[in-house]
N, C-alpha and C positions, 0 to 999 in steps of 0.2 A: 864310067868306072863305078863298080859297086861299092857302096860305103858300108862299113861295119858300124852298126848302131850299138851304143853302150846300153846295157839293161841294168837298171837299179830296181831291186825288189824291195818293196816297203810293206810286205805282208806283216812283218813283225813290229811295225810301228803304226802305219796308217790302218792296215788291215785289222790290227788288234783293238782298234777303237770301236769295233762293233760290240754292242751289248752282249755279254755272254761268251765272247771269243777270247777272253783273257787266258793266257797260257802261263804255266809256271816255268821256272828256269830250265828244268830238265826237258820240258816239251819244246821250249824255244831252241835249245841246243840241238835236239833231234831234228827239228825243222831246218835249222841253219845248215846242218850236215847234208840234208837233202837238197837245199839250195846250192850247196857246193857241187853236188853230183849233177844238178841241172845246169851248172856252169854259168850262173849269173855273174855279172861283172862286179856289182856292188850290192852289199846287203845293208839296208837301213835297219839297224837292230833295235831301235827304240827311242825313247825320250827320257834320257837319264836324269834330268833335273826334276822329273815329275814325282819320283819316289825312290827310296833306297833299293826297293826290289827291282825296279826297272834299271837302275844304275848297275846293279850286280849282274843282271841278265845281259846287258850290253857288254860289260867287261868280260864275262865268261865266253860270249860268242866271239869277241875279238881274240881271246886266247885260243879258242878251239879251232876256228876256221880262218882267222886273219892272216895266216901264213901264205894263203894263195888267193884270197878274195879281198878286195877293198871293203873296209867296214866304215860306215858312217852312222851318225845319230843326230837327231834334231835338237836344236836349241833356239830359243828366242834371242833377239838382239840385245842381250844383257850379259854382263861379265859372268855372273853366277852360272847361267845356263851354258855358256861357252866353256867355262872351266869344267863343268860336269861332263860335257861332251868329250873334251880333250882327255880327262882322266880316265874315262870309260873305254876309249878306243885307242889310246896311245900305244898299246902293246901289239896292235895289228901292224903288219908289214907296210901297208899302204893306207893309213887312216885319212879320213876326210871329215872336216867339220862342216856341218850343214846349219846355216842360219836362215830363219824365216822372219819376214816383216812385211806387213800389208802395204799396198800402193794404191788401192782404190779409194775414192773419196769417202765412202761409207766407213772404211777401216780407219782412215786417217782422222776423220772428224768424230766418229762415234766410239771407236775402240781406243784410240790413243789420246784424243782430245788435245791434239797439238797441231801446229802449222805443218804444211807439207815439207817445207825446208827443214824443220826440226826433226821430223820423222826420217827424212832422207839422211840427215847427219847422224842419227842413231845407227842407221845401217852402215854408213861409212866407218864410223868409230868401231862398230862391232867387227867388221871385216879386218880393219887394221889391227885390232887386238888379237883376233884369231890367227892372223898371219904371223904373229910373234910366237905362236905355239906350234903351228903346222904349216907346211907349204901349200897344201891343197884345201881350199875353202869354197863351198858352194853357197850361193846366195839365192833364196827363193823370194820372188816378188808376189806375195800372197794376194789372191783375187785379181791377178793380172788381167784376166779377160774382161773385167768390169772397170778397169782403170783408164784414166785419161792417157792417151798414148804418149804425148810429149812428156808428161811427168814420169810415166813408166820408163821411157827411154832415158830421161835425165838421171833417174835412180840407177838404172843399169850401168850407164856410162860412169857414174861416180863410184860405184862399188867395184867395177872392173879396174878403174884407175887406182883404187885403194888396195887392190891385190886379189880380188875374187877370181878363181880359176874356172868356176862353173857358174852359169846363170840358169836358174830354173824358172820357167814361166808356167805357173799353175792356173788351171781353170777350176778354182777352189770350190765353187758351188755348182759346177756343171752347167753353166749359163751359155757357153759358146756353141756355135754351130761350125761344121767342118770348113766351109769356104771362108768364113770370117776368121776362124782361128788359124787356118793355114796362112792367110794373108798377114795376120799379126806376126807370125813367126818369120815369114819372108822379110818383112820390113825390119824386124829386130836383127835378123841374120845379116842383112845387107849392111846395116850400120855397124854391127859388132865387128865385122871383118876389118873395117877401117880403124877401129880402136885397138883391137888385139885379136888377130886371127887364130890364136892358140886357145882362146877361151871356149869351153864346151857349152853348147846351147842345149838345154834340156826342157822337157815338158812333163807336166803332172796333171792328169785330167780326172774329173769325177763324172759319175754316170747319172746325174739327176734327171736328165732328159733322154737318157739311153744312147748318148752319142760319144761316150768316153773313148771307145776304140776308134771310131771314125775321126774324131778330133786329133787323136794321137797320130794316126796314120797320115792325116792331112799335114800335121806338123813335120813329120819325117819327110814327106814329099817336098816340103818347102824349106828344108835346111836344118831341122833339128838333128843333133848328134846323139842325143841320149833320151831314153824314155823311162819314166817312173811308173811301175806297175805292181799289181798284186796277183797272187795265185787265186783263181776262181773269181777274180774281180772283187775280192773281199774288201770291205771298207765301210766307213760310217755312212749313214743315210742309204743312198742307192748304190754305194760302192765306188771302187776305183776302176781305172783301166785294167782289163784282164790281160795278164802276161801272155797266156796261151793264145788269145785272139790276135794280139799284135804280132807275136813271133810267127805264128802260122800265116797270118796275113802277108807278112813280109816274105816268108818262104814260098808260099804258093804264087804270089804275085810279084816275085823278085824283078821280073822284067819291067814291071810298071813302076815300082818304087826305087829300083836301082839301089837296094839296100838289103842287108841281112844282119843276122846276129850270131853270137857264139853259143847260143843255147843248144844243149843236147835235147832235141825235141822228143826223143824216145823216153825221156824221164818226166815228161809233162803229166801224164796220167798218174804215175806213181806219186808225184808231188801233190797233185790235186787230191788224191785219195788220202794221203797222209794228213793234209790240212783238214779234210772232212772228219777224219778220225779224231784229231787232236782238239778241234773246236766243237764237234757235234753239229756243225752247220752244213746241211746237205746242199748239194748242187742241184739246181732245177734240172729236170730230166731232159729238157730240150735245149739246154745251154750249148752254145757253140763249143766245139772241141772236147770239152770234158763232161758234158751231160750224158746220162745213161743212154739216151736215144740219138746221140750225135752221129752215130754210124749205123743206126737201125733203119730198116726199110720194111714197111708192111704192105705198101701198095703192090698189087699184083703186077702192074706194068713195070714198076721200079725193080721188083724182084726178078722179073724175066730179063730185064736189061742187064742187071748185075751179074746174073748167071752167065750171060754171054760175054760180058766184059765189064769189069768193075768201074772203069773210067766213064761208063755211060752215065752213072749217077753219083760218082764219088770223085771230088777234086783233089783228095789226098787220101793216102792209105792209113787205115787205123794203126798200122805198125809204126808209122812215122811219129805218132804221139804216145806210143806205148800201150795202145789198146790191143789186147790179144784177141784173136778171132775165137779162140776156144778156151773156156775156163778149165783148168786142170783139177779134176776131182781126186782128192786124196783118200786113201784107205789105210788101215793098219799095216798094210804090206808095201806102202809107198816108199818107205826108207828115208834115211836122214837127208840125202841129197835133194829129193823131191820136196821134202818139207822145208828145207833151208831155202830153196828156190822160191817157194810160195811166200815165205816170210819176207824175203828181200824184194820180191815183186811188188809187195804192198807198201814198200817204202821204209821198212824197218831194217835195222842192223841185227844180224843174228847173235851178236855178242861173242864173248869168249867161249871156249869149249865147254866149260862147266855150266855157264848160263844156258848155252844152247842145249846141252844134254838134259837139263831140268825142263826146259821148254818142250823138248822132243818127247820126254816121258809123259808130260801132260797131254801132248797131242795123241799119243798112243792110247791113253785112257779115254779121251774123247772119241777117237776113232772106233774103239771097241764098243762104246755105247751108241754112237750115231751111225756107224758103218761107213757113211760117206761124209767127208769133211770138205766144205767149200771155202772160198776166199773169206767170206764174212765170219766163218767159224775160226779161221786163223787170226782174224782181227780180235775176236773174243779172247783167244788164248793169249796173244801177246799183251793185250791191254790188262788182263788179269794178272799176268806174270810181272808186268812192270809195276814197281812201287816207288813212290816219291822217296828219294834217299834222304832229303833234308827233313829234319824234324820229325822222324818217325815216332818218337816217344810222345809227341804232343798231338798225334793224330788218332782219330777214332776208327776202330775196326768193328765190323759186324760179327759178333760171336755166335748168336743164335736169335731166332725170332719165331713167333707164332701169330698168325692172323686168323681171326674167326669173323666171317662176314655173314650177315643176314639182314632182314629188313627191319629189325628191331634195334639192335645195339652192336654195330660192328666194333670189334675190339682187337688191339694189337699189343703183344707183349714182346719186348726187345731186350736183349742183353748186349751191351757194348763193351769193348776192350779199349783201354787207353794206357799204353805202356804195360805195366804189370797189374794195373787196377781194372776192376770190372764194375759196371753200373747196370742196374736192371730196373725196369718199370713197365707200366701198362697204361693205356689210354683208350678212350672210345672216340669215335668220329662219325662223320656223315657217311663214310664209306671205308673200305679197307685201307686205301692209300692215305686218306685223311687221318685215320687212327694211327697208322704207321708213322706218318710224318709228325704227328703231335707228340708221340712218345719220344721220338728221336730228338726233336727240338728241346724237350724237357731234360732229357738225359745229357745232351751236349751243352745245355745252358747257353744256347745260341738263339738270339732273337732274330731269326731269318724269316723273310716273307717269300713264299713260293710265287713266282711270276709266270712260269710257263712249265707245262708238263707234256711230254710227247713220247709216244712209244711206237715202235715199228719192228717188223720182223727183219732179221738180218740173214736168214738162210731159209732152207726149204724143208718141207716135211713136218710131221707132228713133233719132232725133236728140235724144231727150229729155235735159234737163239733170238731172244727179244732184246732190243736195245732201247734204253730209256734215256732221254735227254731232258734235263730240267734247267731252269734258270731261276735264281733266287737273288734277293736283295739283302745285303747286310751292311749296316752303317753307311748307307748311301751309295754303296758300290754294287755292281751286278756280277754275279759269279755263276759259272756253269758247272753242272755235275753230269757225268755220263757213266753208264755201266751196262754190261751185257750179261745175260744169263738165260738158261732155258726156263727158269722160274721167273716170271715177270714181276712177282711181288718182291722177290729177293733183289732183282735188278733195280727195282724202284727204291728199295732201302739203300742199296750201295750207291746209287746215283745221288741220292739226297746227302748221304754221308760224305761223298766225294766233294760235293759243293760246299758243305760245311768245313771240311778240312782245307779246301782251297782258300776259303775266307779266313780261317784261323792262321794259315801259313802267311797269307798276304799281310794280315794285321801284325803278325810277329816280325816280318821283314821290314815293314814300314817303321816299326818302333825301334829297330836296331840301328846303330850308328853306321854311317857310310865310311868305308875305308877306301881311300884313293891310293892305289899302288903306284 
């Protein structure tokens, strides 16, 4: 009998731990709505005890999509964290408290500096307290793959008897190999059935040795009921298990694994593209399922076989994951329906009639100048149209600029708008971008440090849109800025300003008091 695997997406929590991948509340909500369309079972929306901003983001996600999807958030095994999780997710229809505590010797001895029994009791007490707030509690045995098995099992048994309804077994540092991890899950599953056969057994793998997907699938084969994954495998260090790889692995090899998921696989590519757009982190071209070359064939032998029958060299259809065989090229004569389809295909909501009409008029203006409009141009339009609703008056906007470059004294003059006020100044630099960023830093009075600058073309032809991605550091935190424009100097200025605005917004949110509804 085929088993249905529960899919928890942790892109908005574990995935966001990647430097430069931090999203604002509006972006998190947009991605949560797409996860709803993808039909994940559980969204792990954040770590609410970490900041007032993260608390609010989790709370807003619970309100927005918690009517049809289970919402969880992570907390340590302490009362304050558990309270923050509860207050942020309690408005969801099916909220789940997620508690994490280490079980490996190195965690117990170095991280907690307590005895094994004392750490285990911390977990038991945390679960008992969480159960007074909500019926569903997940307990994660951090660094399980490097833990002594008998102590790991003793902890699991204790927290299950305390009321935990889900047990999550993480390979926190990507240390496990498939045969070993599968055997670990088999042993836990066999014992867990004798304690409480209704408890859900879950796994959460990292990709430090490139085996996260293989370990997760081995766990499913050996009895795991639930997988924790991220879109594009996003996550700190080498990343997490990739949702798309696990889901399609189970779908293509269902006879082998005797398992499937509720995921709408045709939404996979749309979700991947939206995450790329929101974070500015590109997917490697040869990545399985969502890479640009995942369904591309250049070998003459392969092309000949595909023309005769696609199954010769393709084990799944591009359509199954939402990859369209042909990109629809838009023109000024394409009409509203075609444009709306292009917007929604890229993972965005078209908005209400007034918002869409404004966007459509901007599309017509671009189509008149470019003649042909491609998917990436639609990305540009939507991103320029979207503005952060929160705190507009405290954000900087680029009013005008002039950059003069030569081999003597590159100079930039910039005028910024902040609310009803304007500030203007000039600076010189080693080059045009250095001069531009120097004057913007001075005008914004923001002591930011540029860590990474990347530019690439988003479309075709001499009118191609350039996309600039930057990473900057401000007060010990990393922020990303992204912008697109046919003028790469302008795109560079807007990306830098977007990064500064993100830092200012985050600082303002962290300083604001937390309200627990």
